[in-house]
C-alpha positions as CSV (number, residue, x, y, z in Angstrom):
1,G,135.9,168.3,47.9
2,A,134.1,164.9,47.5
3,M,130.3,164.8,47.4
4,S,128.4,163.1,50.3
5,A,126.2,160.1,49.5
6,A,123.0,162.2,49.5
7,G,124.8,164.6,47.1
8,L,123.9,167.4,49.5
9,T,126.8,168.1,51.8
10,K,130.2,169.0,50.3
11,V,133.0,167.7,52.5
12,Q,136.3,169.5,52.8
13,T,139.6,167.7,52.4
14,D,142.9,168.9,53.6
15,H,146.3,168.9,51.8
16,L,146.7,165.2,52.3
17,G,143.3,164.5,50.8
18,R,141.8,163.6,54.2
19,I,138.2,164.5,54.9
20,V,138.0,167.2,57.6
21,P,135.5,166.0,60.2
22,A,132.7,168.3,61.4
23,Q,132.8,169.2,65.1
24,R,129.3,168.2,66.3
25,S,129.9,169.3,69.9
26,R,132.9,169.6,72.3
27,F,132.8,165.8,72.6
28,E,132.0,164.6,69.1
29,L,133.4,164.6,65.6
30,E,131.5,163.4,62.5
31,I,132.1,162.5,58.9
32,P,128.6,162.1,57.3
33,P,128.3,159.3,54.6
34,V,130.5,160.3,51.7
35,R,130.8,158.7,48.3
36,C,134.2,157.2,47.4
37,A,135.7,156.3,44.1
38,G,134.3,152.9,43.3
39,A,130.7,153.1,44.3
40,W,130.8,152.8,48.1
41,T,130.3,155.2,51.0
42,V,132.3,155.9,54.1
43,C,131.4,157.7,57.3
44,A,133.0,158.2,60.8
45,F,132.0,159.2,64.3
46,Q,133.9,159.8,67.4
47,H,132.9,160.5,71.0
48,I,135.0,161.3,74.1
49,G,133.0,158.9,76.3
50,S,133.4,159.6,80.0
51,R,137.1,160.5,79.6
52,L,138.5,164.0,80.1
53,T,140.5,163.9,76.9
54,Q,140.1,162.5,73.4
55,E,143.1,160.2,72.7
56,D,141.6,158.4,69.7
57,R,142.4,159.7,66.2
58,F,141.1,158.7,62.7
59,A,141.8,159.4,59.1
60,V,139.7,159.0,55.9
61,V,141.1,159.6,52.5
62,P,138.4,159.0,49.9
63,S,140.7,159.2,46.9
64,L,144.3,158.2,47.2
65,E,146.8,158.6,44.4
66,L,148.0,155.3,42.8
67,D,148.0,154.9,39.0
68,G,145.3,157.3,37.9
69,K,143.1,154.3,37.0
70,T,142.4,152.1,40.1
71,P,140.0,153.7,42.6
72,C,141.9,153.8,45.9
73,S,141.1,154.9,49.4
74,F,142.6,154.9,52.9
75,L,140.9,154.4,56.3
76,G,142.5,154.4,59.7
77,V,141.7,154.5,63.5
78,F,144.4,155.0,66.1
79,D,143.8,154.6,69.9
80,G,146.3,156.6,72.0
81,T,147.5,155.7,75.5
82,V,149.6,158.0,77.7
83,G,148.1,161.1,76.0
84,D,147.4,161.8,72.4
85,F,151.0,162.5,71.3
86,A,151.4,159.2,69.4
87,S,147.9,159.0,67.9
88,E,148.0,162.6,66.8
89,N,151.4,162.1,65.1
90,V,150.5,158.8,63.6
91,R,147.4,160.3,62.0
92,D,149.6,162.9,60.3
93,L,152.5,160.6,59.3
94,I,150.6,157.6,58.0
95,V,149.3,158.8,54.6
96,P,152.6,160.5,53.5
97,K,154.6,157.4,54.6
98,L,152.3,155.1,52.5
99,L,152.8,157.3,49.5
100,E,156.6,157.3,50.0
101,S,156.8,153.5,50.1
102,P,158.8,152.2,47.1
103,S,156.3,149.3,46.9
104,W,153.4,151.7,46.7
105,R,155.2,153.6,43.9
106,A,156.0,150.3,42.1
107,L,152.3,149.5,42.0
108,R,151.8,152.2,39.4
109,T,153.6,150.2,36.7
110,V,152.3,146.7,37.5
111,P,149.5,145.8,35.1
112,A,146.2,144.7,36.8
113,A,146.5,141.3,35.2
114,R,149.5,140.4,37.4
115,Q,147.4,140.0,40.5
116,G,149.9,138.0,42.6
117,E,152.6,140.6,42.1
118,Q,150.1,143.5,42.9
119,E,149.1,141.9,46.2
120,K,152.8,141.3,47.2
121,L,153.5,145.0,46.6
122,L,150.4,146.1,48.5
123,E,151.4,144.0,51.5
124,Q,154.9,145.3,51.4
125,A,153.7,148.9,51.1
126,V,151.6,148.4,54.3
127,R,154.6,146.9,56.1
128,D,156.8,149.8,54.9
129,M,154.2,152.3,56.0
130,Y,154.0,150.8,59.6
131,R,157.8,150.6,60.0
132,T,158.5,154.1,58.7
133,V,155.7,155.7,60.6
134,D,157.0,154.2,63.8
135,E,160.6,155.2,63.1
136,S,159.5,158.8,62.6
137,L,157.3,158.7,65.6
138,L,160.1,157.3,67.8
139,R,162.4,160.1,66.7
140,R,159.7,162.7,67.7
141,C,159.1,160.9,71.0
142,A,162.8,161.1,71.8
143,K,162.9,164.8,71.0
144,M,159.8,165.5,73.2
145,T,160.8,163.1,76.0
146,Q,157.6,161.1,75.4
147,H,159.0,157.8,76.6
148,Y,155.8,155.9,76.7
149,A,153.3,157.7,74.4
150,T,151.8,155.0,72.2
151,C,148.9,154.0,70.0
152,T,147.2,151.1,68.3
153,S,146.3,151.1,64.7
154,V,143.8,149.6,62.3
155,T,144.2,150.6,58.6
156,V,142.3,149.6,55.5
157,Q,143.3,150.4,51.9
158,V,140.5,149.9,49.4
159,V,142.3,149.3,46.1
160,G,139.8,148.3,43.4
161,D,138.2,145.1,44.7
162,L,140.9,144.5,47.3
163,L,140.7,145.3,51.0
164,V,144.2,145.5,52.5
165,L,143.9,145.2,56.3
166,G,146.7,146.1,58.7
167,H,146.7,146.3,62.5
168,L,148.6,146.7,65.7
169,G,147.2,146.3,69.2
170,D,143.6,145.9,70.3
171,S,141.7,148.1,67.9
172,R,139.7,145.8,65.5
173,I,138.4,145.5,61.9
174,V,135.1,143.7,61.4
175,L,133.5,142.8,58.1
176,G,129.8,142.4,57.6
177,K,129.1,139.9,54.8
178,E,125.9,138.5,53.3
179,V,125.7,134.7,53.4
180,F,123.1,133.0,51.3
181,E,121.3,129.7,52.1
182,A,122.5,126.7,50.0
183,G,120.4,126.4,46.9
184,G,120.6,130.1,46.2
185,G,116.9,130.8,46.6
186,G,117.1,131.7,50.3
187,A,117.4,135.1,51.8
188,A,120.7,136.6,52.8
189,T,121.9,136.6,56.4
190,L,124.3,139.4,57.4
191,V,127.3,137.9,59.3
192,G,129.8,139.9,61.3
193,E,133.4,138.5,61.2
194,Q,136.3,139.9,63.3
195,M,139.2,140.1,60.8
196,T,142.0,141.0,63.3
197,T,143.3,139.2,66.4
198,D,144.2,141.6,69.3
199,H,147.9,141.5,70.0
200,K,148.1,140.5,73.7
201,P,151.3,140.1,75.7
202,D,150.3,136.6,77.0
203,Q,149.9,135.0,73.6
204,E,152.7,132.4,73.1
205,H,154.6,134.1,70.3
206,E,154.2,137.5,71.8
207,R,155.4,136.5,75.3
208,S,158.4,134.6,73.9
209,R,159.5,137.7,71.9
210,I,159.0,140.0,75.0
211,E,161.0,137.7,77.3
212,R,163.7,137.2,74.7
213,C,164.1,141.0,74.7
214,G,164.4,141.2,78.5
215,G,160.8,142.4,79.0
216,M,158.2,140.8,81.3
217,V,154.5,139.9,81.1
218,E,152.8,140.7,84.3
219,R,149.1,140.1,85.3
220,L,147.9,143.2,87.2
221,Q,145.6,142.7,90.1
222,N,144.1,146.1,89.9
223,H,143.2,145.5,86.2
224,N,141.2,142.3,86.5
225,N,144.3,140.3,86.3
226,K,144.9,141.3,82.6
227,P,148.4,140.7,81.2
228,F,150.6,143.7,80.6
229,I,154.0,144.1,79.0
230,R,156.5,145.6,81.4
231,G,160.1,146.8,80.6
232,G,163.0,145.0,82.2
233,D,163.9,148.4,83.8
234,F,160.5,148.8,85.5
235,T,161.6,148.1,89.1
236,M,164.7,150.3,88.8
237,R,162.8,153.2,87.3
238,K,160.2,152.9,90.0
239,A,162.9,153.1,92.6
240,L,164.2,156.2,90.9
241,G,160.8,157.8,91.4
242,E,160.0,157.7,87.7
243,Q,156.7,156.5,86.3
244,P,157.4,153.6,83.9
245,M,154.3,152.5,82.0
246,Q,152.9,149.1,81.2
247,L,150.8,148.3,78.2
248,Q,147.9,145.9,77.6
249,Y,148.9,145.2,74.0
250,S,152.1,143.8,72.7
251,R,152.3,145.6,69.3
252,A,151.9,149.3,68.9
253,F,153.3,152.5,67.5
254,G,155.5,154.5,69.8
255,A,156.1,153.5,73.5
256,K,159.8,154.1,72.8
257,D,161.1,152.7,76.1
258,L,159.1,149.5,75.7
259,K,160.3,148.8,72.1
260,I,163.7,147.6,73.4
261,F,161.8,145.1,75.6
262,G,159.9,143.4,72.8
263,L,157.0,145.7,72.0
264,S,156.7,145.2,68.2
265,N,155.7,147.5,65.4
266,Q,155.1,144.7,62.9
267,P,151.5,144.7,61.7
268,D,149.4,141.7,60.8
269,V,148.4,142.2,57.2
270,R,145.6,140.5,55.3
271,I,144.3,141.0,51.8
272,I,140.6,140.2,51.0
273,R,139.6,139.9,47.4
274,V,136.0,141.1,47.6
275,G,133.7,139.2,45.2
276,R,136.5,136.7,44.3
277,D,137.3,135.0,47.6
278,P,134.5,132.4,48.1
279,A,134.1,133.5,51.8
280,Y,133.9,137.2,50.8
281,Q,131.6,137.3,47.8
282,H,129.2,139.8,49.3
283,V,130.9,142.2,51.7
284,R,128.5,144.9,52.8
285,F,130.4,146.6,55.7
286,C,133.9,147.2,56.8
287,I,134.1,148.6,60.4
288,L,137.3,150.0,62.0
289,A,137.0,150.9,65.6
290,S,138.9,151.5,68.9
291,D,138.3,149.2,71.9
292,G,135.8,151.7,73.2
293,L,133.5,150.0,70.8
294,W,134.7,146.4,70.8
295,D,134.9,146.1,74.6
296,V,131.1,146.3,74.7
297,V,129.8,145.5,71.2
298,S,130.3,142.1,69.4
299,A,131.2,141.8,65.7
300,Q,127.7,140.5,65.0
301,D,125.9,143.2,66.9
302,A,128.1,145.8,65.2
303,V,127.1,144.8,61.7
304,M,123.4,144.6,62.7
305,V,123.5,148.1,64.2
306,A,125.2,149.4,61.0
307,Q,122.6,147.7,58.7
308,Q,119.7,149.1,60.8
309,A,121.1,152.6,60.6
310,C,121.6,152.4,56.9
311,R,118.0,151.3,56.4
312,Q,116.9,154.4,58.4
313,R,119.2,156.6,56.4
314,K,121.3,157.4,59.4
315,N,125.1,157.5,59.9
316,P,126.0,153.9,60.8
317,A,129.2,155.1,62.5
318,E,127.2,157.4,64.8
319,A,124.7,154.6,65.5
320,L,127.6,152.3,66.6
321,V,129.2,154.9,68.9
322,F,125.9,155.6,70.7
323,D,125.2,151.9,70.9
324,A,128.5,151.5,72.7
325,L,128.0,154.4,75.0
326,E,124.6,153.0,76.0
327,K,126.2,149.6,76.8
328,W,129.0,151.3,78.9
329,S,126.3,153.1,80.9
330,Q,124.3,149.8,81.4
331,R,127.4,148.3,82.8
332,G,127.8,151.2,85.2
333,A,131.2,151.8,83.8
334,K,133.0,154.9,82.7
335,A,133.0,154.8,78.9
336,D,136.3,154.9,77.0
337,N,136.8,157.2,74.0
338,V,134.8,155.6,71.1
339,T,135.7,155.9,67.4
340,A,134.2,154.1,64.4
341,V,134.9,154.4,60.7
342,V,132.4,152.5,58.5
343,A,132.7,151.6,54.8
344,Q,129.4,150.6,53.3
345,F,129.5,148.6,50.0
346,E,126.4,148.5,47.7
347,P,125.1,145.1,46.6
């Protein structure tokens, strides 16, 4: 397996090259900081929170097959709703589907000099991956009568100096970057920037798609008036004694019986050229997490917590999860499942 950052712990990888997390307790999983191809480290931590079941899933592949030259890795976090059927299946489908994408395969033959072409193929590979994962998942859902099992997704491929970000739903990706004072002599400030925008049903373009497909956007009183997507068959199914579900996000994997009513599986995809994009010269952290973290921790706080943990030689993902759990308890609220995957890049 890959060596961890300290060079002490060997981590195990499975047949897909994913790191096998250590079970810290009945409620916690951990990947200690591990070195990846390309001089950066990755770690992960997951806690059940105050819930009875763990519906979040995550995947870390430190070394992904591309062209044998370019260092390449995959990170993902998936927050399940209506059980863990969707998040569990997505975790297992997503890496194989990426590797099967014709665009991913085509990348092997594109010389690094043709950057524009490379980036187009990378974006297409991510779009293929999301589409084909959802198609497979929906078939499994139909077979197992999982009409509403669903999950969010945040994924990052690290390909050389590129970060390829993809997402569905309300899990988020945050970058921590150093910004230097004008004049160059000043000290660096670490700035946290949210790189994804949650897909919410009441956003203009989301709502119009949902309504065009015969779905509805309803604000639910017993959920602080938050907007939910609801199928056009909701009232009828209720009358039949069924339990039709409603969702707080407007794009996701699964939720078979909401797809026909405008729930989308099309991710937002962004490519960041680290060190080349003027705004992303000095990226130090990339944090992927479920809303169990982001509901209580801001982007700025998250990168500060991660930095502090690294200075103390602690696992930054673990520090983030426990910071979130503390904030949930300060609010007197039952904590959601919390999952964080953190990539740390050396200066």
